[in-house]
A tleap script that builds the chain and sets N, CA, C and O, in Angstrom:
source leaprc.protein.ff14SB
mol = sequence {
  NMET THR THR GLY ARG LYS THR SER ALA ALA
  LEU LYS GLY ARG PHE SER VAL ALA LYS VAL
  ARG ARG GLN LEU SER VAL GLY GLN SER VAL
  ARG ILE ALA ARG GLU LEU ASN GLU LEU SER
  GLN ASN GLU LEU ALA ALA ARG ALA GLY ILE
  ALA GLN SER THR ILE SER ALA ILE GLU THR
  ASP ARG VAL LYS LEU GLY ALA GLU ARG ALA
  LYS THR LEU ALA ARG ALA LEU HIE VAL HIE
  PRO ALA VAL LEU LEU PHE PRO GLY TRP ARG
  THR GLY ASP GLU SER ALA CALA
}
set mol.1.N position { -90.883 165.997 10.266 }
set mol.1.CA position { -89.726 166.935 10.500 }
set mol.1.C position { -90.109 168.284 9.824 }
set mol.1.O position { -90.417 168.351 8.634 }
set mol.2.N position { -90.070 169.298 10.617 }
set mol.2.CA position { -90.280 170.639 10.093 }
set mol.2.C position { -89.065 171.434 10.009 }
set mol.2.O position { -88.185 171.318 10.863 }
set mol.3.N position { -88.967 172.235 9.027 }
set mol.3.CA position { -87.751 173.088 8.840 }
set mol.3.C position { -87.879 174.517 9.435 }
set mol.3.O position { -86.928 175.299 9.451 }
set mol.4.N position { -89.032 174.793 9.890 }
set mol.4.CA position { -89.260 176.162 10.376 }
set mol.4.C position { -89.550 177.181 9.313 }
set mol.4.O position { -89.791 178.348 9.624 }
set mol.5.N position { -89.531 176.735 7.957 }
set mol.5.CA position { -89.872 177.686 6.970 }
set mol.5.C position { -91.409 177.630 6.638 }
set mol.5.O position { -92.027 176.566 6.630 }
set mol.6.N position { -91.962 178.809 6.373 }
set mol.6.CA position { -93.315 178.957 6.020 }
set mol.6.C position { -93.552 178.594 4.594 }
set mol.6.O position { -92.707 178.884 3.747 }
set mol.7.N position { -94.576 178.020 4.305 }
set mol.7.CA position { -94.862 177.732 2.824 }
set mol.7.C position { -95.306 179.102 2.121 }
set mol.7.O position { -95.713 180.063 2.774 }
set mol.8.N position { -95.194 179.096 0.791 }
set mol.8.CA position { -95.622 180.354 0.117 }
set mol.8.C position { -97.075 180.679 0.347 }
set mol.8.O position { -97.443 181.854 0.336 }
set mol.9.N position { -97.935 179.667 0.561 }
set mol.9.CA position { -99.317 179.905 0.824 }
set mol.9.C position { -99.474 180.618 2.175 }
set mol.9.O position { -100.369 181.448 2.337 }
set mol.10.N position { -98.653 180.311 3.091 }
set mol.10.CA position { -98.698 180.816 4.445 }
set mol.10.C position { -98.204 182.323 4.405 }
set mol.10.O position { -98.645 183.164 5.189 }
set mol.11.N position { -97.294 182.589 3.474 }
set mol.11.CA position { -96.753 183.887 3.394 }
set mol.11.C position { -97.555 184.822 2.527 }
set mol.11.O position { -97.341 186.033 2.573 }
set mol.12.N position { -98.458 184.310 1.750 }
set mol.12.CA position { -99.218 185.120 0.793 }
set mol.12.C position { -100.002 186.250 1.560 }
set mol.12.O position { -100.756 186.019 2.505 }
set mol.13.N position { -99.737 187.501 1.043 }
set mol.13.CA position { -100.497 188.654 1.639 }
set mol.13.C position { -99.626 189.156 2.836 }
set mol.13.O position { -100.063 190.097 3.498 }
set mol.14.N position { -98.495 188.627 3.141 }
set mol.14.CA position { -97.665 189.195 4.250 }
set mol.14.C position { -96.731 190.183 3.794 }
set mol.14.O position { -96.211 190.918 4.633 }
set mol.15.N position { -96.432 190.308 2.505 }
set mol.15.CA position { -95.391 191.225 1.963 }
set mol.15.C position { -96.090 192.371 1.289 }
set mol.15.O position { -97.199 192.267 0.764 }
set mol.16.N position { -95.374 193.470 1.334 }
set mol.16.CA position { -95.837 194.736 0.739 }
set mol.16.C position { -94.706 195.263 -0.226 }
set mol.16.O position { -93.541 194.884 -0.111 }
set mol.17.N position { -95.093 196.094 -1.113 }
set mol.17.CA position { -94.107 196.717 -2.092 }
set mol.17.C position { -93.146 197.577 -1.297 }
set mol.17.O position { -93.553 198.349 -0.429 }
set mol.18.N position { -91.873 197.434 -1.601 }
set mol.18.CA position { -90.920 198.231 -0.835 }
set mol.18.C position { -91.143 199.706 -1.201 }
set mol.18.O position { -91.622 200.013 -2.292 }
set mol.19.N position { -90.786 200.628 -0.266 }
set mol.19.CA position { -90.941 201.958 -0.462 }
set mol.19.C position { -89.736 202.565 -1.359 }
set mol.19.O position { -88.577 202.191 -1.179 }
set mol.20.N position { -90.043 203.402 -2.210 }
set mol.20.CA position { -89.032 204.042 -3.050 }
set mol.20.C position { -88.184 204.885 -2.133 }
set mol.20.O position { -88.747 205.815 -1.554 }
set mol.21.N position { -86.955 204.684 -1.938 }
set mol.21.CA position { -86.133 205.523 -0.945 }
set mol.21.C position { -85.443 206.691 -1.737 }
set mol.21.O position { -85.247 207.777 -1.192 }
set mol.22.N position { -85.078 206.439 -3.048 }
set mol.22.CA position { -84.386 207.371 -3.810 }
set mol.22.C position { -84.636 207.140 -5.283 }
set mol.22.O position { -84.566 206.028 -5.805 }
set mol.23.N position { -84.928 208.236 -5.907 }
set mol.23.CA position { -85.181 208.130 -7.391 }
set mol.23.C position { -83.707 208.074 -8.105 }
set mol.23.O position { -82.786 208.822 -7.779 }
set mol.24.N position { -83.633 207.215 -8.985 }
set mol.24.CA position { -82.374 207.012 -9.723 }
set mol.24.C position { -82.468 207.654 -11.130 }
set mol.24.O position { -83.477 207.558 -11.828 }
set mol.25.N position { -81.355 208.309 -11.492 }
set mol.25.CA position { -81.422 208.809 -12.899 }
set mol.25.C position { -80.967 207.641 -13.707 }
set mol.25.O position { -80.630 206.589 -13.165 }
set mol.26.N position { -80.954 207.833 -15.121 }
set mol.26.CA position { -80.592 206.851 -16.018 }
set mol.26.C position { -79.124 206.618 -15.882 }
set mol.26.O position { -78.694 205.467 -15.952 }
set mol.27.N position { -78.327 207.630 -15.695 }
set mol.27.CA position { -76.913 207.494 -15.520 }
set mol.27.C position { -76.488 206.795 -14.212 }
set mol.27.O position { -75.476 206.094 -14.218 }
set mol.28.N position { -77.173 206.946 -13.161 }
set mol.28.CA position { -77.000 206.250 -11.926 }
set mol.28.C position { -77.347 204.759 -12.070 }
set mol.28.O position { -76.672 203.909 -11.488 }
set mol.29.N position { -78.446 204.426 -12.880 }
set mol.29.CA position { -78.801 203.023 -13.106 }
set mol.29.C position { -77.656 202.340 -13.859 }
set mol.29.O position { -77.312 201.205 -13.528 }
set mol.30.N position { -77.065 202.980 -14.844 }
set mol.30.CA position { -75.943 202.375 -15.648 }
set mol.30.C position { -74.807 202.197 -14.766 }
set mol.30.O position { -74.193 201.131 -14.815 }
set mol.31.N position { -74.443 203.145 -13.936 }
set mol.31.CA position { -73.253 202.982 -13.032 }
set mol.31.C position { -73.496 201.890 -11.960 }
set mol.31.O position { -72.596 201.121 -11.627 }
set mol.32.N position { -74.646 201.851 -11.471 }
set mol.32.CA position { -74.930 200.760 -10.477 }
set mol.32.C position { -74.825 199.361 -11.258 }
set mol.32.O position { -74.118 198.477 -10.772 }
set mol.33.N position { -75.441 199.167 -12.332 }
set mol.33.CA position { -75.338 197.909 -13.107 }
set mol.33.C position { -73.992 197.611 -13.475 }
set mol.33.O position { -73.664 196.424 -13.493 }
set mol.34.N position { -73.094 198.557 -13.795 }
set mol.34.CA position { -71.743 198.372 -14.012 }
set mol.34.C position { -70.982 197.945 -12.815 }
set mol.34.O position { -70.225 196.978 -12.896 }
set mol.35.N position { -71.137 198.622 -11.674 }
set mol.35.CA position { -70.531 198.330 -10.458 }
set mol.35.C position { -70.925 196.872 -9.953 }
set mol.35.O position { -70.077 196.115 -9.481 }
set mol.36.N position { -72.240 196.537 -10.080 }
set mol.36.CA position { -72.637 195.243 -9.727 }
set mol.36.C position { -72.015 194.075 -10.554 }
set mol.36.O position { -71.974 192.928 -10.109 }
set mol.37.N position { -71.529 194.427 -11.787 }
set mol.37.CA position { -70.861 193.552 -12.616 }
set mol.37.C position { -69.347 193.604 -12.463 }
set mol.37.O position { -68.583 192.982 -13.201 }
set mol.38.N position { -68.967 194.379 -11.465 }
set mol.38.CA position { -67.545 194.581 -11.057 }
set mol.38.C position { -66.635 194.942 -12.291 }
set mol.38.O position { -65.557 194.399 -12.530 }
set mol.39.N position { -67.195 195.888 -13.004 }
set mol.39.CA position { -66.566 196.376 -14.218 }
set mol.39.C position { -66.067 197.882 -14.053 }
set mol.39.O position { -66.762 198.669 -13.410 }
set mol.40.N position { -65.018 198.234 -14.559 }
set mol.40.CA position { -64.493 199.704 -14.629 }
set mol.40.C position { -65.232 200.253 -15.905 }
set mol.40.O position { -65.758 199.519 -16.741 }
set mol.41.N position { -65.212 201.539 -15.957 }
set mol.41.CA position { -65.720 202.183 -17.172 }
set mol.41.C position { -64.872 201.711 -18.380 }
set mol.41.O position { -65.439 201.529 -19.458 }
set mol.42.N position { -63.640 201.519 -18.261 }
set mol.42.CA position { -62.780 201.012 -19.359 }
set mol.42.C position { -63.215 199.603 -19.794 }
set mol.42.O position { -63.312 199.295 -20.982 }
set mol.43.N position { -63.463 198.795 -18.820 }
set mol.43.CA position { -63.821 197.359 -19.107 }
set mol.43.C position { -65.197 197.309 -19.821 }
set mol.43.O position { -65.385 196.528 -20.754 }
set mol.44.N position { -66.180 198.174 -19.359 }
set mol.44.CA position { -67.521 198.253 -19.865 }
set mol.44.C position { -67.377 198.774 -21.305 }
set mol.44.O position { -68.032 198.227 -22.192 }
set mol.45.N position { -66.555 199.803 -21.589 }
set mol.45.CA position { -66.391 200.371 -22.838 }
set mol.45.C position { -65.876 199.393 -23.824 }
set mol.45.O position { -66.375 199.311 -24.946 }
set mol.46.N position { -64.842 198.613 -23.416 }
set mol.46.CA position { -64.336 197.460 -24.267 }
set mol.46.C position { -65.425 196.482 -24.538 }
set mol.46.O position { -65.546 196.043 -25.682 }
set mol.47.N position { -66.215 196.106 -23.603 }
set mol.47.CA position { -67.291 195.007 -23.894 }
set mol.47.C position { -68.364 195.500 -24.771 }
set mol.47.O position { -68.906 194.742 -25.576 }
set mol.48.N position { -68.711 196.793 -24.646 }
set mol.48.CA position { -69.884 197.339 -25.412 }
set mol.48.C position { -69.431 197.984 -26.683 }
set mol.48.O position { -70.272 198.269 -27.536 }
set mol.49.N position { -68.135 198.241 -26.875 }
set mol.49.CA position { -67.689 198.961 -28.099 }
set mol.49.C position { -68.116 200.464 -28.020 }
set mol.49.O position { -68.438 201.072 -29.041 }
set mol.50.N position { -68.110 200.989 -26.911 }
set mol.50.CA position { -68.540 202.445 -26.728 }
set mol.50.C position { -67.264 203.091 -26.081 }
set mol.50.O position { -66.575 202.432 -25.302 }
set mol.51.N position { -66.975 204.307 -26.391 }
set mol.51.CA position { -65.838 205.003 -25.791 }
set mol.51.C position { -66.157 205.167 -24.343 }
set mol.51.O position { -67.286 205.406 -23.913 }
set mol.52.N position { -64.944 205.003 -23.531 }
set mol.52.CA position { -65.001 205.261 -22.110 }
set mol.52.C position { -65.554 206.621 -21.749 }
set mol.52.O position { -66.295 206.742 -20.773 }
set mol.53.N position { -65.211 207.665 -22.520 }
set mol.53.CA position { -65.622 209.025 -22.292 }
set mol.53.C position { -67.173 209.093 -22.402 }
set mol.53.O position { -67.833 209.812 -21.652 }
set mol.54.N position { -67.728 208.309 -23.376 }
set mol.54.CA position { -69.186 208.334 -23.534 }
set mol.54.C position { -69.805 207.599 -22.322 }
set mol.54.O position { -70.798 208.101 -21.795 }
set mol.55.N position { -69.326 206.529 -21.877 }
set mol.55.CA position { -69.803 205.796 -20.634 }
set mol.55.C position { -69.784 206.831 -19.439 }
set mol.55.O position { -70.763 206.945 -18.701 }
set mol.56.N position { -68.654 207.570 -19.274 }
set mol.56.CA position { -68.623 208.614 -18.225 }
set mol.56.C position { -69.716 209.653 -18.434 }
set mol.56.O position { -70.390 210.053 -17.484 }
set mol.57.N position { -69.884 210.074 -19.634 }
set mol.57.CA position { -70.907 211.221 -19.906 }
set mol.57.C position { -72.291 210.642 -19.653 }
set mol.57.O position { -73.163 211.381 -19.196 }
set mol.58.N position { -72.548 209.363 -19.922 }
set mol.58.CA position { -73.865 208.704 -19.744 }
set mol.58.C position { -74.139 208.691 -18.175 }
set mol.58.O position { -75.158 209.171 -17.678 }
set mol.59.N position { -73.135 208.097 -17.465 }
set mol.59.CA position { -73.200 207.941 -15.976 }
set mol.59.C position { -73.455 209.302 -15.225 }
set mol.59.O position { -74.077 209.368 -14.164 }
set mol.60.N position { -72.912 210.382 -15.885 }
set mol.60.CA position { -73.039 211.730 -15.180 }
set mol.60.C position { -74.289 212.519 -15.767 }
set mol.60.O position { -74.494 213.706 -15.517 }
set mol.61.N position { -75.075 211.758 -16.548 }
set mol.61.CA position { -76.238 212.325 -17.241 }
set mol.61.C position { -75.912 213.561 -18.142 }
set mol.61.O position { -76.767 214.423 -18.343 }
set mol.62.N position { -74.787 213.622 -18.625 }
set mol.62.CA position { -74.367 214.642 -19.666 }
set mol.62.C position { -74.771 214.234 -21.028 }
set mol.62.O position { -74.917 215.107 -21.883 }
set mol.63.N position { -74.970 212.951 -21.316 }
set mol.63.CA position { -75.310 212.484 -22.664 }
set mol.63.C position { -76.564 211.527 -22.365 }
set mol.63.O position { -76.559 210.736 -21.422 }
set mol.64.N position { -77.560 211.661 -23.189 }
set mol.64.CA position { -78.725 210.771 -23.136 }
set mol.64.C position { -78.373 209.436 -23.555 }
set mol.64.O position { -77.521 209.278 -24.430 }
set mol.65.N position { -79.025 208.347 -22.941 }
set mol.65.CA position { -78.668 207.078 -23.257 }
set mol.65.C position { -79.189 206.618 -24.490 }
set mol.65.O position { -78.396 206.060 -25.248 }
set mol.66.N position { -80.467 206.756 -24.865 }
set mol.66.CA position { -81.091 206.374 -26.060 }
set mol.66.C position { -81.248 204.882 -26.243 }
set mol.66.O position { -80.494 204.129 -25.627 }
set mol.67.N position { -82.165 204.414 -27.038 }
set mol.67.CA position { -82.622 202.980 -27.051 }
set mol.67.C position { -81.577 202.124 -27.580 }
set mol.67.O position { -81.371 201.032 -27.052 }
set mol.68.N position { -80.867 202.539 -28.620 }
set mol.68.CA position { -79.902 201.606 -29.299 }
set mol.68.C position { -78.717 201.511 -28.299 }
set mol.68.O position { -78.281 200.390 -28.037 }
set mol.69.N position { -78.182 202.577 -27.740 }
set mol.69.CA position { -77.086 202.501 -26.867 }
set mol.69.C position { -77.460 201.671 -25.622 }
set mol.69.O position { -76.634 200.937 -25.078 }
set mol.70.N position { -78.709 201.804 -25.192 }
set mol.70.CA position { -79.217 201.131 -23.973 }
set mol.70.C position { -79.088 199.567 -24.236 }
set mol.70.O position { -78.623 198.788 -23.404 }
set mol.71.N position { -79.540 199.214 -25.454 }
set mol.71.CA position { -79.492 197.762 -25.833 }
set mol.71.C position { -78.098 197.190 -25.870 }
set mol.71.O position { -77.891 196.030 -25.515 }
set mol.72.N position { -77.068 198.047 -26.328 }
set mol.72.CA position { -75.809 197.656 -26.384 }
set mol.72.C position { -75.176 197.456 -24.987 }
set mol.72.O position { -74.516 196.457 -24.700 }
set mol.73.N position { -75.433 198.508 -24.116 }
set mol.73.CA position { -74.997 198.414 -22.764 }
set mol.73.C position { -75.676 197.375 -21.937 }
set mol.73.O position { -75.086 196.791 -21.028 }
set mol.74.N position { -76.951 197.141 -22.266 }
set mol.74.CA position { -77.649 196.102 -21.523 }
set mol.74.C position { -77.080 194.705 -21.780 }
set mol.74.O position { -76.964 193.888 -20.868 }
set mol.75.N position { -76.714 194.441 -23.101 }
set mol.75.CA position { -76.048 193.161 -23.420 }
set mol.75.C position { -74.721 193.081 -22.576 }
set mol.75.O position { -74.524 192.081 -21.885 }
set mol.76.N position { -73.922 193.978 -22.608 }
set mol.76.CA position { -72.610 193.891 -21.952 }
set mol.76.C position { -72.807 193.810 -20.345 }
set mol.76.O position { -71.940 193.291 -19.643 }
set mol.77.N position { -73.911 194.314 -19.844 }
set mol.77.CA position { -74.202 194.342 -18.467 }
set mol.77.C position { -75.048 193.297 -17.970 }
set mol.77.O position { -75.245 193.165 -16.762 }
set mol.78.N position { -75.628 192.446 -18.948 }
set mol.78.CA position { -76.568 191.242 -18.590 }
set mol.78.C position { -77.805 191.664 -17.864 }
set mol.78.O position { -78.221 191.029 -16.894 }
set mol.79.N position { -78.445 192.828 -18.370 }
set mol.79.CA position { -79.684 193.276 -17.779 }
set mol.79.C position { -80.527 193.584 -19.012 }
set mol.79.O position { -80.059 193.636 -20.150 }
set mol.80.N position { -81.827 193.788 -18.693 }
set mol.80.CA position { -82.759 194.193 -19.720 }
set mol.80.C position { -82.633 195.716 -19.910 }
set mol.80.O position { -82.501 196.464 -18.941 }
set mol.81.N position { -82.678 196.171 -21.215 }
set mol.81.CA position { -82.536 197.638 -21.453 }
set mol.81.C position { -83.415 198.515 -20.591 }
set mol.81.O position { -82.982 199.595 -20.188 }
set mol.82.N position { -84.587 198.111 -20.302 }
set mol.82.CA position { -85.509 198.847 -19.468 }
set mol.82.C position { -84.972 199.192 -18.140 }
set mol.82.O position { -85.255 200.272 -17.620 }
set mol.83.N position { -84.163 198.272 -17.529 }
set mol.83.CA position { -83.535 198.539 -16.230 }
set mol.83.C position { -82.710 199.755 -16.410 }
set mol.83.O position { -82.626 200.507 -15.439 }
set mol.84.N position { -82.097 200.060 -17.485 }
set mol.84.CA position { -81.262 201.164 -17.653 }
set mol.84.C position { -81.986 202.480 -18.066 }
set mol.84.O position { -81.653 203.566 -17.592 }
set mol.85.N position { -83.003 202.331 -18.981 }
set mol.85.CA position { -83.662 203.334 -19.467 }
set mol.85.C position { -84.849 203.987 -18.595 }
set mol.85.O position { -85.200 205.162 -18.695 }
set mol.86.N position { -85.401 203.047 -17.737 }
set mol.86.CA position { -86.524 203.473 -16.934 }
set mol.86.C position { -86.353 203.028 -15.393 }
set mol.86.O position { -87.173 202.299 -14.835 }
set mol.87.N position { -85.263 203.517 -14.800 }
set mol.87.CA position { -84.962 203.048 -13.496 }
set mol.87.C position { -86.061 203.328 -12.356 }
set mol.87.O position { -86.126 202.599 -11.366 }
set mol.88.N position { -86.901 204.397 -12.544 }
set mol.88.CA position { -87.869 204.601 -11.620 }
set mol.88.C position { -89.231 204.303 -11.967 }
set mol.88.O position { -90.153 204.630 -11.220 }
set mol.89.N position { -89.417 203.695 -13.067 }
set mol.89.CA position { -90.769 203.405 -13.580 }
set mol.89.C position { -91.463 202.278 -12.867 }
set mol.89.O position { -90.888 201.214 -12.637 }
set mol.90.N position { -92.867 202.556 -12.477 }
set mol.90.CA position { -93.517 201.467 -11.783 }
set mol.90.C position { -94.880 201.359 -12.536 }
set mol.90.O position { -95.424 202.328 -13.066 }
set mol.91.N position { -95.357 200.153 -12.535 }
set mol.91.CA position { -96.473 199.812 -13.309 }
set mol.91.C position { -97.762 200.619 -12.895 }
set mol.91.O position { -98.611 200.853 -13.756 }
set mol.92.N position { -97.922 201.031 -11.654 }
set mol.92.CA position { -99.039 201.722 -11.216 }
set mol.92.C position { -99.026 203.233 -11.440 }
set mol.92.O position { -100.018 203.940 -11.266 }
set mol.93.N position { -97.859 203.670 -11.829 }
set mol.93.CA position { -97.671 205.114 -12.081 }
set mol.93.C position { -98.370 205.790 -13.284 }
set mol.93.O position { -98.735 206.965 -13.230 }
set mol.94.N position { -98.541 205.019 -14.351 }
set mol.94.CA position { -99.002 205.559 -15.596 }
set mol.94.C position { -100.113 204.578 -16.115 }
set mol.94.O position { -100.166 203.388 -15.803 }
set mol.95.N position { -100.974 205.210 -16.929 }
set mol.95.CA position { -102.106 204.355 -17.561 }
set mol.95.C position { -101.496 204.021 -18.966 }
set mol.95.O position { -100.628 204.699 -19.516 }
set mol.96.N position { -102.088 202.841 -19.492 }
set mol.96.CA position { -101.829 202.435 -20.748 }
set mol.96.C position { -102.148 203.336 -21.865 }
set mol.96.O position { -101.493 203.309 -22.907 }
set mol.97.N position { -103.202 204.184 -21.661 }
set mol.97.CA position { -103.723 205.006 -22.705 }
set mol.97.C position { -103.099 206.336 -22.867 }
set mol.97.O position { -103.495 207.101 -23.747 }
savepdb mol mol.pdb
quit
């Protein structure tokens, strides 16, 4: 009995990296993560212990996120801090040196 699904071996090499359609700012990545968690700015502020006005300022890129604040928001949003801090970073873009 076949299910019509191809095995991963049969699919290997058939996929390509998705094109970047739009560059996101740090603030946009925070807003998107918040909306995916179905949280208002007030709810995120309460979870993270950060003022709602600061959440708003981060989302509109008026305030820099910073590593410590990114960790706090990442915990509240259940994402890795890098998702918030480096929304457009790709491994092939920069060298390690």
